[in-house]
N, C-alpha and C positions, 0 to 999 in steps of 0.2 A: 174543630178543635184541633190545631197542631203537637204534634210531639213535643214534650217538654224540652226544654232546655238549661242542660245541666252547664254551670257556669266552669270554668276550668280551674281548676285546684292545685295549686303547688306539690300537695303530697297525692296526689290520686296515683294511683300504680300505672305503669303501661299495660298496654294492651298482652304483651308477653309475660310482663311480670303478674297479671291476674291470673293467666292461664297456669303460671307454675303455683299460684298461692292456691289455685282451686284443685291440683293434683296432690299437694303438701297435705290439705286437707281431708283429701279423701284416704290418704297414706295415713294420716292420723286417724279415722276413723277406723281403716281395717286394723290397725294397731290396738285400738282400746277393744273392740270387737273379739279380736284375738285374748286378749288379757281377760275381758268377762267371760268366753268363753271356757279359759283354763283355771278361773277360779270356780266355775261350777262344776269341772270336771273333778277338781278336787272335793269340793262339797260333797259331792253325789259320793264320790269313794269312802268318804268318813261316814256318810249316812249309811252305806251298804255295810261297810265294818262294823258299826254299831249296830246295824240289825244282825249281821253275823252273830255278831257277840250277847246276844239279847237285850241290849241297853233299849232299844225301840220299839214298836209292833209294828205288825206289816201295813197296817191302815196308815202310821207315820210313813214309813216305806213309801207310799204309794201317794201320799199326799206331798212328799219329796220329789217323787217322778212326776206329777204332775206340775209344779213348780219350772222344775228343769225342760218339760215338754214346751210351756207357756214362753220362756227365756228363749228358748230354740226357736220357736217360733217368731217371735220379736226380731232375734237376731238375724233368721234368715231373711225376712221382708225389710228389715235396715240393710242387708246385703244387697239385695234385688235394687234398692233406692240408690245405694253405691254404683253399682253396675251402671246405672241409667245414666247417673251424675259422669261418671266415668267417659260413656260412649258420648254425652252430650259435648264435654271437653274435649272429647277428640276429633269432634267435627268443628271445632275452632282452631282454624288450622292458621290463617290469615286475616289479619285485620286491613285496613287500607293501610296506616302506617307502618306496616309490613313492607309495603310495596317498594322496595328501597329507599324508604325512607319519605315518601311523598304521601300525602294526605287525599289525593286521588289519582286516579289513571283518566287519561283524556285521548282525545284522537291526536293529540300533538306528541303523545307520551307514547313509548311501547311500552305492550303490559306485560304484567308477570304472569306466567302461566300458576293458577290456582288463587290468585288474587280476588279479592270478593268484589271488586269492582266489575271485574269482565263478567259479560253475562253468560251464562253455562249453556251450551247447546241442550237442546230439550229432548 
């Protein structure tokens, strides 16, 4: 069984645009995480103020702390995955199309350094 053949589509992004889209999505994920973290910080401050004012019990304060800890653990895991995504995007340096607009490098054409068509020395 061979590799699937994906038919060309007129709206399919270029390799370069796909890299940009991946970086934009990573930036949006990081920004959303910062908004969530900021909101949780504000909520925690409000809970501590209410505890200091005697409006909630110590048990309720601990429940809030547990929820905050669980949220932070989730965000830390999400940030680790985001880092892995960024590292993977950073590895996508060139595509065959990036080699001076050619679809491939060949013996009759000079190769471009960093082109994925060129075998890497081991």
